[in-house]
N, C-alpha and C positions, 0 to 999 in steps of 0.2 A: 504493501499498500503505501501511496506515498503521501507526502504534506499535502497537496492539494486534492489529492482523494479523501484524505482524512476529515478535512473543512467540509466538503462536498458533503460528506455522511452529514455532519453537527449541524452544517447550513442549509443543505440542500443546494439543486441548481439555483447558479443566478447571484449565489454569493459574489462580494465588495469586498477587495482588501481592507477597502478603509474600514469594515468592521473589524478586523482581525484586535485593533488595540482595545476596543470596547470589551471584545470575547477576554482579551486576556487580563484584562484588571475584573472580570466577573470571573473568572477562574484564580486569579490570588485570593479575593474575599472568598469567594468558598472553601479555597484553598485554608485560609486561617481557620473560617469555624470550623472546619474538622480538626481542625489540631485543637482549636480551646476543646470540642466534645470531648475527645481523646482525654483531652487534661482535665475533666471533671467527670466523668460517667461514671469513676467509682463512687465519688463521692456523693450523688446527687440525691437527693430524696426525691419519692416519688410522687410523680407529676401530675397535676391535675390538672384539666385544660378547662379554662376563663372562658367566660362570652365575652367579653374584650381583652383584646391583645392589650401588653405591656407596652407604656410608656418607651419609644426608642432611645430616650436622653437614657432612659435607666438602663436599658441593654447594654449603652454603649460604655457607661461606668461599669457594667458589669461583665466586658469584653476586656475595658483595661484591665480590673482588678485580675482577671484571670490571666491574660498575658503577661501581667507583672509575675504574676506566681510562678507561670511556665518557663519565662527567660531565666528567671531566679536561680529555680530548678537543675536548667541545663547549665549555667554556668556554675554552679557546685558542684558538676560533673567533671567538668575540666582541670 
């Protein structure tokens, strides 16, 4: 599979190279979110779904807290 074939599978026919930077940014964000998940999954309490989503500012603060602990742990290992 070529790189062009790979992108065509993701975007479908007719994709434009100008779409790739936005897609790369999204992939980086998804990667960070997945790393946060792995950092907290063993410590998370049982979750219940509310009808109202959490305030985005609260989520960003939580992400910052998790990232600080993740990177603190990574530094301790070196």
